C-alpha positions as CSV (number, residue, x, y, z in Angstrom):
1,M,75.7,26.3,82.2
2,S,74.6,26.4,78.5
3,I,71.0,27.1,77.8
4,L,71.4,26.6,74.1
5,R,74.1,24.8,72.1
6,L,74.8,24.5,68.4
7,Q,76.8,21.4,67.4
8,A,78.2,21.1,63.9
9,V,75.1,22.9,62.5
10,T,75.0,23.1,58.7
11,R,72.5,24.9,56.5
12,E,72.4,24.7,52.7
13,V,70.2,26.2,50.0
14,G,70.6,24.1,46.9
15,T,74.3,23.8,46.4
16,F,75.1,26.9,48.3
17,V,76.4,26.4,51.9
18,I,75.2,29.1,54.3
19,L,76.4,27.7,57.6
20,D,79.2,25.1,57.7
21,H,79.6,23.1,60.9
22,I,78.8,25.9,63.3
23,D,79.7,25.2,67.0
24,A,78.5,27.8,69.5
25,A,76.9,27.9,73.0
26,I,75.1,30.6,75.0
27,A,74.9,30.6,78.8
28,I,72.6,32.3,81.3
29,G,73.0,36.0,81.2
30,D,75.1,36.1,78.0
31,R,74.7,39.2,75.8
32,I,76.0,38.4,72.4
33,G,76.2,40.5,69.2
34,L,75.9,38.6,65.9
35,V,77.8,40.4,63.1
36,G,78.7,39.7,59.5
37,P,78.0,41.1,56.0
38,N,74.6,40.9,54.4
39,G,73.9,37.3,53.3
40,A,76.3,35.8,55.8
41,G,73.5,33.8,57.4
42,K,72.7,35.8,60.6
43,T,68.9,35.6,60.1
44,T,69.1,31.9,59.2
45,M,71.1,31.1,62.4
46,L,68.6,33.0,64.6
47,R,65.7,31.1,63.1
48,I,67.5,27.8,63.7
49,A,68.2,28.8,67.3
50,A,64.6,29.8,67.8
51,G,63.4,26.4,66.4
52,L,61.6,28.0,63.4
53,D,63.9,26.3,60.9
54,E,65.7,22.9,61.2
55,P,69.4,22.5,60.3
56,D,70.4,20.3,57.4
57,G,73.1,18.8,59.6
58,G,74.2,18.9,63.2
59,L,72.3,19.3,66.5
60,V,70.6,22.1,68.3
61,A,70.3,21.4,72.1
62,R,68.1,23.6,74.3
63,K,67.6,23.6,78.0
64,R,64.4,22.0,79.1
65,G,61.6,24.6,79.6
66,L,63.6,27.3,77.8
67,T,61.4,30.2,76.6
68,I,62.7,31.9,73.5
69,G,61.4,35.2,71.9
70,L,62.4,36.2,68.4
71,L,62.0,39.6,66.8
72,A,62.3,39.1,63.0
73,Q,63.3,42.0,60.6
74,E,59.8,42.0,59.2
75,A,57.0,41.6,61.7
76,H,54.9,38.5,61.2
77,L,52.1,39.0,63.7
78,D,50.0,36.0,64.9
79,A,46.2,35.9,64.8
80,P,45.7,36.6,68.6
81,F,47.8,39.7,68.3
82,M,45.9,41.0,65.3
83,A,42.5,40.1,66.9
84,A,43.3,42.1,70.1
85,P,40.9,45.0,70.7
86,D,43.8,47.5,71.0
87,V,47.6,47.8,70.9
88,R,47.8,47.8,74.7
89,A,45.9,44.5,75.0
90,A,48.0,43.0,72.2
91,V,51.2,43.8,73.9
92,R,49.9,42.7,77.3
93,H,49.2,39.3,75.7
94,G,52.9,38.8,75.4
95,A,52.8,37.8,79.1
96,A,50.1,35.2,78.4
97,A,51.3,32.9,81.2
98,V,51.2,35.7,83.8
99,E,47.7,36.7,82.6
100,A,46.6,33.1,82.9
101,M,47.9,33.0,86.5
102,G,46.0,36.2,87.2
103,R,42.8,34.8,85.9
104,E,43.3,31.6,88.0
105,L,43.9,33.7,91.2
106,E,40.6,35.6,90.5
107,V,38.7,32.3,90.1
108,M,40.1,31.0,93.4
109,E,39.3,34.2,95.2
110,H,35.7,34.1,94.0
111,A,35.5,30.5,95.1
112,G,36.6,31.5,98.6
113,R,39.9,29.6,98.4
114,A,42.2,32.6,99.2
115,G,43.4,30.8,102.3
116,D,44.4,27.6,100.5
117,P,48.1,26.6,100.2
118,E,47.6,26.3,96.4
119,Y,46.5,30.0,96.3
120,A,49.6,31.1,98.3
121,T,51.9,29.1,96.0
122,L,50.2,30.5,92.9
123,Q,50.3,34.1,94.3
124,H,54.0,33.7,95.0
125,R,54.7,32.6,91.4
126,F,52.5,35.4,90.1
127,E,54.4,38.0,92.1
128,A,57.8,36.5,91.1
129,S,56.8,36.7,87.4
130,G,56.0,40.4,87.7
131,G,52.2,40.0,87.6
132,Y,51.5,43.0,89.9
133,T,53.7,45.3,87.8
134,L,52.5,43.9,84.4
135,D,50.4,46.9,83.4
136,Q,53.2,49.3,84.4
137,R,55.7,47.4,82.3
138,V,53.3,47.4,79.3
139,D,52.9,51.2,79.6
140,E,56.7,51.7,80.0
141,A,57.5,49.5,77.0
142,L,55.0,51.2,74.7
143,S,56.0,54.7,75.8
144,G,59.7,53.9,75.6
145,L,59.3,52.5,72.0
146,G,57.6,55.7,70.8
147,F,53.9,55.0,71.1
148,S,51.8,57.9,72.2
149,H,48.9,57.7,74.7
150,A,46.4,57.9,71.7
151,D,48.1,55.0,70.0
152,L,47.3,52.6,72.8
153,D,43.6,52.5,71.8
154,R,44.2,51.8,68.1
155,P,43.5,48.3,66.8
156,P,46.6,46.4,65.7
157,T,45.2,46.1,62.2
158,S,45.6,49.9,61.8
159,L,49.4,49.9,62.5
160,S,51.9,50.5,59.8
161,G,54.7,48.0,59.2
162,G,57.2,49.9,61.3
163,E,54.6,50.3,64.1
164,Q,53.9,46.6,64.0
165,T,57.6,45.8,64.4
166,R,57.8,48.2,67.4
167,A,54.7,46.6,68.9
168,T,56.1,43.2,68.5
169,L,59.3,44.3,70.3
170,A,57.2,45.8,73.1
171,R,55.4,42.4,73.4
172,L,58.8,40.6,73.7
173,V,60.0,43.1,76.3
174,V,56.9,42.4,78.4
175,A,57.1,38.6,77.9
176,Q,60.6,38.5,79.4
177,P,61.7,35.2,77.7
178,D,64.8,33.4,79.0
179,L,66.5,33.9,75.6
180,L,65.8,37.0,73.5
181,L,66.8,36.9,69.8
182,L,66.7,40.2,68.0
183,D,67.2,40.5,64.2
184,E,68.0,44.2,63.4
185,P,65.9,45.6,66.3
186,T,67.0,49.2,65.6
187,N,65.0,49.3,62.3
188,H,62.0,51.7,62.7
189,L,63.3,53.1,66.0
190,D,64.2,56.8,66.6
191,I,66.9,57.9,68.9
192,G,64.8,58.1,72.0
193,A,63.4,54.6,71.5
194,L,66.9,53.3,70.8
195,E,68.2,54.7,74.0
196,W,65.3,53.3,76.0
197,L,65.8,49.8,74.5
198,E,69.5,49.9,75.2
199,E,68.8,50.7,78.8
200,H,66.2,48.0,79.1
201,L,68.6,45.4,77.6
202,R,71.4,46.5,79.9
203,R,69.1,45.9,82.9
204,R,67.7,42.6,81.6
205,N,68.7,39.4,83.4
206,G,68.0,37.0,80.6
207,S,70.2,36.0,77.7
208,L,70.4,37.9,74.5
209,I,71.6,37.4,70.9
210,V,71.2,40.5,68.7
211,A,72.1,40.7,65.0
212,S,72.6,44.3,64.1
213,H,74.6,46.7,61.9
214,D,74.2,49.5,64.4
215,R,77.6,49.7,66.0
216,A,76.6,52.1,68.8
217,F,73.8,49.8,69.7
218,L,76.1,46.8,69.9
219,D,78.6,48.8,72.0
220,A,75.8,49.6,74.5
221,T,74.2,46.2,74.8
222,V,76.6,43.2,74.3
223,T,79.6,41.8,76.0
224,R,80.7,39.2,73.3
225,I,80.6,39.1,69.5
226,W,79.9,36.2,67.3
227,E,81.3,36.9,63.9
228,L,79.8,35.0,60.9
229,R,82.5,34.9,58.3
230,D,83.2,32.4,55.6
231,R,80.2,30.3,56.9
232,R,81.9,29.8,60.3
233,I,81.6,31.5,63.7
234,T,84.5,33.2,65.5
235,V,84.0,34.3,69.1
236,F,85.4,37.7,70.3
237,R,85.2,39.1,73.9
238,G,84.0,42.6,74.5
239,D,81.7,44.9,72.6
240,Y,81.7,45.8,68.9
241,S,84.6,48.4,69.2
242,A,86.7,45.8,71.0
243,Y,85.8,43.2,68.4
244,H,86.7,45.6,65.6
245,R,90.2,46.2,67.1
246,Q,90.7,42.4,67.6
247,R,89.6,41.6,64.1
248,E,91.9,44.1,62.5
249,Q,94.8,42.8,64.6
250,R,94.0,39.2,63.8
251,D,93.8,39.9,60.1
252,E,97.1,41.8,60.1
253,R,98.8,39.0,62.1
254,A,97.3,36.3,59.8
255,A,98.4,38.2,56.7
256,K,101.9,38.6,58.1
257,D,102.1,35.0,59.1
258,A,100.9,33.9,55.6
259,E,103.5,36.1,54.0
260,T,106.2,34.7,56.2
261,H,105.1,31.2,55.5
262,T,105.1,31.8,51.8
263,E,108.6,33.2,52.0
264,Q,109.8,30.2,54.0
265,I,108.4,27.8,51.3
266,A,110.1,29.8,48.5
267,R,113.4,29.7,50.5
268,E,113.2,25.9,51.0
269,Q,112.4,25.4,47.3
270,E,115.4,27.4,46.4
271,L,117.6,25.4,48.8
272,V,116.3,22.1,47.4
273,Q,117.2,23.2,43.9
274,R,120.6,24.5,44.9
275,Y,121.6,21.3,46.7
276,R,120.3,19.2,43.9
277,S,122.4,21.1,41.4
278,H,125.4,20.7,43.7
279,R,124.6,17.0,44.1
280,K,124.5,17.3,47.9
281,F,121.6,14.9,48.2
282,S,121.6,14.5,52.0
283,K,121.1,18.3,52.4
284,M,118.6,18.2,49.6
285,H,116.5,15.5,51.3
286,E,116.7,17.4,54.6
287,H,115.2,20.6,53.0
288,E,112.7,18.5,51.0
289,A,111.4,17.2,54.4
290,R,111.2,20.8,55.7
291,L,109.4,21.9,52.5
292,E,106.9,19.0,52.9
293,R,106.1,20.0,56.5
294,L,105.7,23.6,55.5
295,Q,103.3,22.7,52.7
296,E,101.3,20.5,54.9
297,S,100.9,23.2,57.5
298,R,100.1,25.9,54.9
299,V,99.0,29.2,56.5
300,E,96.1,30.8,54.6
301,A,96.0,34.6,54.3
302,P,92.6,36.2,55.3
303,K,90.3,36.1,52.3
304,H,89.9,39.5,50.6
305,R,86.5,40.8,51.4
306,T,84.8,42.7,48.6
307,R,84.0,46.2,49.9
308,L,81.9,49.0,48.7
309,R,84.2,51.5,46.9
310,L,82.5,54.9,46.3
311,P,84.2,56.6,43.4
312,G,85.8,60.0,44.0
313,E,84.5,61.2,40.6
314,S,81.1,61.0,39.1
315,L,80.4,58.7,36.1
316,L,79.7,61.5,33.6
317,A,82.0,64.3,34.8
318,A,85.3,64.8,36.6
319,G,83.8,66.5,39.6
320,P,81.4,69.2,40.8
321,A,81.8,72.9,40.4
322,R,82.7,75.1,43.4
323,S,79.6,76.4,45.0
324,G,79.0,79.8,46.7
325,E,80.0,80.3,50.3
326,T,76.3,80.1,51.4
327,V,75.0,76.9,49.9
328,V,71.4,76.9,51.1
329,R,69.4,79.1,53.5
330,L,66.0,78.7,55.0
331,D,64.1,81.8,56.2
332,D,60.9,81.6,58.2
333,L,60.2,78.3,56.6
334,D,57.0,76.2,57.2
335,V,57.2,72.6,55.8
336,G,54.3,70.3,55.5
337,Y,51.6,69.1,53.2
338,L,48.8,70.8,51.1
339,R,45.5,69.0,51.6
340,A,42.9,70.8,49.6
341,P,40.2,71.6,50.4
342,E,41.4,71.3,54.0
343,P,43.9,73.8,55.4
344,P,47.6,73.0,54.9
345,R,49.2,70.8,57.6
346,V,52.3,72.5,58.9
347,V,54.8,69.8,60.2
348,A,57.7,72.0,61.3
349,H,58.9,75.6,61.2
350,G,62.4,77.0,61.1
351,D,63.2,80.7,61.7
352,F,66.6,80.8,60.1
353,L,69.0,78.0,59.1
354,A,71.9,78.1,56.8
355,A,74.5,75.6,55.4
356,R,77.9,76.9,54.3
357,R,80.2,75.3,51.7
358,G,81.7,72.1,52.9
359,E,79.6,71.7,56.1
360,R,78.2,68.3,57.0
361,I,74.9,68.7,58.9
362,G,72.9,65.9,60.4
363,I,69.1,66.3,60.7
364,V,67.9,64.5,63.8
365,G,64.7,64.1,65.8
366,P,62.0,61.6,66.7
367,N,60.0,59.7,64.1
368,G,57.2,61.8,62.6
369,A,58.8,65.1,63.6
370,G,59.3,66.2,60.0
371,K,62.9,65.4,59.1
372,T,62.0,63.8,55.7
373,T,59.4,66.5,55.0
374,L,62.1,69.1,55.6
375,L,64.6,67.4,53.3
376,R,61.9,66.9,50.6
377,T,61.1,70.6,50.7
378,I,64.7,71.6,50.3
379,A,65.0,69.1,47.4
380,G,62.0,70.7,45.7
381,E,59.7,67.6,46.0
382,L,57.3,69.5,48.3
383,P,56.5,73.2,48.1
384,P,57.1,75.3,51.2
385,L,53.9,76.3,52.9
386,D,55.5,79.6,53.8
387,G,58.9,81.2,53.9
388,S,61.7,80.5,51.5
389,V,64.5,78.1,50.5
390,T,67.4,80.0,48.9
391,F,70.3,78.3,47.1
392,G,73.6,79.9,46.5
393,T,75.5,80.0,43.2
394,G,76.7,76.9,41.3
395,I,74.6,74.4,43.2
396,Q,74.6,70.9,41.8
397,L,72.1,68.9,43.8
398,G,72.2,65.1,44.6
399,Y,69.2,63.7,46.4
400,L,68.8,60.2,48.0
401,A,65.3,59.6,49.1
402,Q,64.3,57.3,51.9
403,L,61.2,56.0,50.1
404,R,62.6,54.7,46.8
405,A,60.5,54.9,43.7
406,A,58.9,51.6,42.5
407,A,61.0,49.6,40.1
408,F,59.8,49.0,36.5
409,P,58.9,45.4,35.9
410,G,61.6,43.5,34.2
411,E,64.2,46.3,34.4
412,T,67.7,45.1,35.5
413,V,70.3,46.9,37.5
414,L,72.3,47.6,34.3
415,D,69.2,48.9,32.5
416,V,68.5,51.4,35.3
417,L,72.1,52.7,35.1
418,L,72.1,52.9,31.3
419,D,68.7,54.8,31.4
420,A,70.3,57.4,33.8
421,A,73.7,57.8,32.0
422,A,74.7,57.7,28.4
423,V,77.6,55.2,28.8
424,T,78.5,51.9,27.2
425,P,77.5,48.7,28.9
426,G,81.2,48.0,29.6
427,E,81.6,51.4,31.4
428,G,78.3,50.8,33.2
429,R,79.5,47.3,34.4
430,S,82.8,48.8,35.6
431,Y,81.1,51.5,37.5
432,L,78.5,49.2,39.1
433,A,81.4,46.9,40.3
434,R,82.4,49.6,42.7
435,F,79.0,49.2,44.3
436,L,79.4,45.3,44.5
437,F,77.3,44.5,41.4
438,R,79.7,42.1,39.7
439,G,79.2,39.5,37.0
440,D,75.6,38.3,36.7
441,D,74.5,40.7,39.5
442,V,74.1,43.5,37.0
443,M,71.4,41.4,35.3
444,K,69.2,41.1,38.4
445,E,65.8,42.5,38.1
446,V,65.5,45.6,40.3
447,R,62.1,44.5,41.8
448,L,63.9,41.4,43.2
449,L,66.8,43.2,44.9
450,S,67.2,43.0,48.6
451,G,67.0,46.1,50.8
452,G,70.8,46.3,50.9
453,E,71.2,45.8,47.2
454,R,68.6,48.4,46.5
455,S,70.4,50.9,48.7
456,R,73.7,50.3,46.9
457,L,71.9,50.8,43.5
458,E,70.5,54.1,44.7
459,L,74.0,55.2,45.8
460,A,75.3,54.3,42.4
461,L,72.6,56.4,40.7
462,L,73.4,59.3,43.1
463,G,77.0,59.3,41.8
464,V,76.1,59.4,38.1
465,M,76.2,63.2,38.0
466,P,78.6,65.4,40.0
467,S,77.1,67.1,43.1
468,N,78.3,69.7,45.5
469,L,75.2,69.5,47.7
470,Y,74.0,66.1,48.9
471,L,70.6,65.6,50.5
472,L,70.7,62.1,52.0
473,D,67.7,60.5,53.8
474,E,68.8,57.5,55.8
475,P,71.7,56.6,53.4
476,T,72.8,53.6,55.6
477,N,69.4,51.8,55.6
478,H,69.8,48.1,54.9
479,L,73.6,48.4,54.5
480,D,76.0,46.2,56.5
481,I,78.8,47.6,58.6
482,T,81.5,47.6,56.0
483,A,79.3,49.4,53.5
484,R,78.4,52.0,56.2
485,E,82.1,52.5,56.9
486,A,82.7,53.0,53.2
487,I,80.0,55.7,53.0
488,E,81.4,57.4,56.1
489,A,84.9,57.5,54.6
490,F,83.6,58.9,51.3
491,L,81.5,61.6,53.0
492,R,84.3,62.6,55.3
493,S,86.6,63.1,52.3
494,T,84.3,64.8,49.8
495,P,84.3,68.6,49.7
496,A,80.6,68.6,49.0
497,T,78.1,70.2,51.4
498,M,75.6,67.7,52.8
499,L,72.4,67.5,54.8
500,V,71.8,64.0,56.2
501,V,68.8,62.5,57.9
502,S,69.9,59.5,59.9
503,H,69.3,57.4,63.1
504,D,72.7,55.8,62.9
505,R,74.4,57.4,65.8
506,R,77.9,56.2,64.9
507,F,77.4,57.6,61.4
508,L,76.2,60.9,62.8
509,E,79.1,61.2,65.2
510,T,81.7,60.2,62.6
511,V,80.4,62.3,59.7
512,C,78.4,65.3,60.9
513,E,79.9,68.4,62.5
514,R,76.6,70.2,63.2
515,L,73.0,69.3,63.6
516,W,69.6,70.6,62.7
517,V,67.2,69.3,65.4
518,V,63.5,68.7,64.3
519,D,61.1,68.3,67.2
520,D,57.9,69.7,68.7
521,G,57.1,71.4,65.4
522,L,60.4,73.3,65.2
523,V,63.7,73.1,63.4
524,V,66.7,74.6,65.2
525,P,70.4,74.4,64.7
526,F,72.8,72.8,67.2
527,D,76.4,73.8,67.0
528,G,78.1,70.4,67.8
529,G,78.0,66.7,67.0
530,Y,75.6,64.0,68.0
531,R,77.3,63.2,71.3
532,A,77.4,66.9,72.4
533,W,73.7,67.2,71.5
534,R,72.7,64.2,73.7
535,Q,74.8,65.5,76.5
536,A,73.0,68.9,76.2
537,V,69.6,67.2,76.1
538,A,70.6,65.3,79.3
539,E,71.4,68.7,80.9
540,G,68.0,70.2,79.9
541,W,68.5,71.4,76.3
542,T,65.2,71.8,74.4
543,V,64.3,73.1,70.9
544,Q,62.1,75.8,72.4
545,A,65.0,77.2,74.5
546,A,67.4,76.8,71.6
547,R,65.0,78.7,69.4
548,A,64.8,81.6,71.8
549,R,68.6,81.7,72.1
550,E,69.1,81.5,68.4
551,A,66.6,84.3,67.8
552,E,68.4,86.5,70.3
553,R,71.8,85.7,68.7
554,L,70.6,86.5,65.2
555,R,68.8,89.7,66.2
556,P,71.2,91.3,68.6
557,T,69.3,94.6,69.2
558,S,67.9,96.1,72.4
559,A,64.5,95.3,74.0
560,A,63.1,98.4,72.4
561,A,63.8,97.0,68.9
562,H,62.2,93.7,69.9
563,A,59.1,95.4,71.2
564,G,58.3,96.7,67.8
565,R,58.3,93.4,65.9
566,P,55.8,90.5,65.9
567,A,56.3,87.3,67.8
568,I,58.7,84.8,66.4
569,G,57.1,82.8,63.6
570,G,54.2,85.3,63.2
571,R,53.8,86.3,59.6
572,A,51.0,88.5,58.1
573,A,50.9,86.8,54.7
574,R,51.0,83.1,54.1
575,G,52.5,81.3,51.1
576,G,56.1,81.1,49.7
577,S,58.4,80.3,46.9
578,V,61.7,78.5,46.5
579,A,64.5,80.7,45.1
580,K,67.2,78.8,43.3
581,T,69.3,81.7,42.1
582,G,72.5,83.2,43.5
583,A,74.6,86.3,43.4
584,S,78.3,86.9,43.0
585,S,80.8,85.9,45.7
586,G,78.5,83.0,46.6
587,H,76.1,85.1,48.7
588,P,72.5,84.5,47.7
589,P,70.2,87.4,46.9
590,V,67.1,88.2,48.9
591,A,64.6,85.4,48.2
592,P,61.4,86.6,46.5
593,T,58.7,85.5,48.9
594,V,55.0,86.2,48.9
595,G,54.0,88.6,51.6
596,R,57.5,90.1,52.1
597,A,59.5,93.0,50.9
598,G,63.1,94.1,51.6
599,A,66.0,92.3,53.2
600,T,66.0,89.0,54.9
601,G,68.3,87.4,57.5
602,M,69.9,88.4,60.7
603,A,69.2,92.2,60.5
604,G,66.4,92.0,57.9
605,A,63.8,90.9,60.5
606,V,64.5,94.1,62.5
607,A,64.3,96.2,59.3
608,R,60.9,94.6,58.3
609,A,59.5,95.4,61.8
610,G,60.6,99.0,61.4
611,A,62.6,98.9,64.6
612,P,65.0,101.8,65.2
613,V,68.7,101.2,65.9
614,T,69.3,101.7,69.6
615,T,72.2,102.0,71.9
616,R,74.1,98.8,72.3
617,V,74.0,96.9,75.6
618,R,77.4,95.3,76.2
619,G,77.0,91.7,77.2
620,P,79.5,89.2,78.7
621,K,82.6,88.2,76.9
622,L,82.1,85.5,74.3
623,S,84.1,82.3,74.1
624,K,86.5,82.0,71.2
625,D,84.3,79.5,69.4
626,A,81.1,81.6,69.9
627,Y,82.9,84.8,68.8
628,R,84.2,83.1,65.6
629,R,80.8,81.8,64.7
630,Q,79.0,85.1,65.4
631,R,81.7,87.1,63.7
632,E,81.5,85.0,60.5
633,A,77.7,85.3,60.5
634,A,77.8,89.1,60.9
635,D,80.5,89.5,58.2
636,A,78.5,87.4,55.8
637,E,75.3,89.5,56.5
638,L,77.2,92.7,56.0
639,T,78.7,91.5,52.7
640,R,75.3,90.3,51.5
641,L,73.5,93.5,52.3
642,G,76.3,95.6,50.8
643,L,76.1,93.7,47.6
644,R,72.3,94.1,47.6
645,K,72.6,97.8,48.2
646,N,75.0,98.2,45.3
647,H,72.7,96.3,43.0
648,L,69.7,98.4,44.0
649,E,71.6,101.7,43.5
650,L,72.6,100.5,40.0
651,E,68.9,99.7,39.3
652,M,68.0,103.2,40.5
653,A,70.3,104.7,37.9
654,S,68.8,102.7,35.1
655,P,66.7,104.7,32.6
656,A,64.2,101.9,32.4
657,V,63.5,102.0,36.1
658,Q,63.4,105.8,36.2
659,A,60.8,105.7,33.5
660,N,58.6,103.2,35.3
661,F,56.9,104.7,38.4
662,V,55.8,101.3,39.8
663,E,59.3,99.8,39.5
664,L,61.0,102.9,40.8
665,R,58.7,102.8,43.9
666,R,59.6,99.2,44.5
667,V,63.3,99.7,44.2
668,T,63.2,102.8,46.3
669,S,61.3,101.0,49.0
670,E,63.6,98.0,49.0
671,L,66.6,100.3,49.1
672,A,65.3,102.0,52.2
673,D,64.7,98.6,53.9
674,V,68.2,97.5,53.0
675,D,69.7,100.7,54.5
676,V,67.9,100.1,57.8
677,A,69.0,96.4,57.7
678,L,72.5,97.4,57.0
679,A,72.6,99.8,59.9
680,A,71.2,97.1,62.2
681,A,73.8,94.6,60.8
682,E,76.6,97.1,61.5
683,E,75.3,97.6,65.0
684,A,75.3,93.8,65.5
685,W,78.9,93.6,64.2
686,L,80.0,96.2,66.7
687,S,78.2,94.5,69.5
688,I,80.1,91.3,68.7
689,E,83.4,93.1,68.6
690,E,82.8,94.6,72.0
691,R,82.3,91.1,73.4
692,A,85.4,89.7,71.7
693,P,87.4,87.3,74.0
């Protein structure tokens, strides 16, 4: 039985038709995904279904008494929500009818009417509506959607835009409407909140329509797809992945049918002409009739959809240079914010992380953990509070920020590009067309662009100069599915190294080979993709345990060596600098860091602590994959330390150094440290070889 039906619904804006005679119906328990490119009319359709907008033509029929809840892309909170004393009360008000029943029961109890039949009937309705579990459901929704215990007492007026959207979603979850309409619900949700919402929607009994560009979310929550395409709706059975296969098959079949139909028309036209020239008029009329029937039943090929086409070459150069083997390395890095005169606020700390040439690394973690702060520090927008960021040789950096800079009033899309690149307007227009800015689109003012258009412009600006290291912060924000797939294809094919912050799980799984996990004030590497990480988390993986294992892996010395060094993360001197220089062979030199001397890296930490080299303790055999990774890291460390030792020995032989006592003492001291570190690195290499599979 249908609870909502759209019959020949039409919606127009001026002369532009958004929805053209839409026919669709939703039944009890249906879970429907609404997909289509940006601007196809998904939000318009949801608002019409919710009764917030009226169609210009057609009919919207709703079941009597149907309750509908709509989550808009941007939260528009009502006065009662904003007037609530705290977030918890505001979310609880979502179940206003249940609260009213609870108050009525209290009044009847105080009046001594607990034995009345009316009281029993009302109590049964209250229980069936979840009244006795309301507070528990409120707490579960708020916790699941990322609100901490301290957030519950905050007034709604103090919430940010993203927090308001999450609070509105929690209120809808608590309200339990018959039909839930969600417009891009995954915005502002981190991975934990996404997984909680997916589980809730799977267990939900009511009907659901969700418009989303998050393919993993659609796969997890819906059983049918409504595709808005060319102002009409096409229904597909199954989740998004099933829809994608069906859509490709339909398009291929339709294109083939259209090609066959065109060939048949051409053949009949040729036969008509042939029989006319031979004066065989009966045959000619026979084929004319066939031709007329074919033309009346013309089969249209699928319309070519404009797609985002990221260029393989930059606008101003043929391509990036080849970087060193080690592209960027983080040593004992604290990231955060300087807040003079208050002490610096450390957001996250990483002991040792490195990205090698060509690696695609995803940066993941909950909201507020410090992912963007880490990326901004690597990009040079924020100074490190301690430790060092070291770049290899030949690095050409491309940085896409999540929070875009404000647009200049009156500046157009073409103006912005011409300001960034010394090209002709014609070359600029041709380049922007790859990013779907065609015709008059290039003359749009930047301040009036939609979120998706702004994201496409930022991607265009990113490609102006060649880059071999991409730092991308939520690159798929506001982009539709086809644009996301275009970015994925580009990033999979480019030889550039990349660090990507993203909550798009399909994007992470498709593009990123490794992860850096930011959580609980730490940054640790995870050697695997997104799916492997979530499986590991389900089996008990934590950043603290991973940090301990990584420290043991990078410092493979005996317990005696560890006893002589400070606790992980403890550093006597605070402060730091970012080194952006490199050495030959692509191995970066030791980063100059305040409060440090000597070598850094796998064996350098042991050297700084003054730990002696001890007898190796042979551990269990390594897997082939673990052996390969550890062997590569050990080889790289030996190469780096050997190069550094050669460089220092050359300095020692320099007359200028020998004539300067202070400089000679510095070089001698660092050379001693490098010798100790080199011995430790050799010991580590031998330990790895003894554990070879």
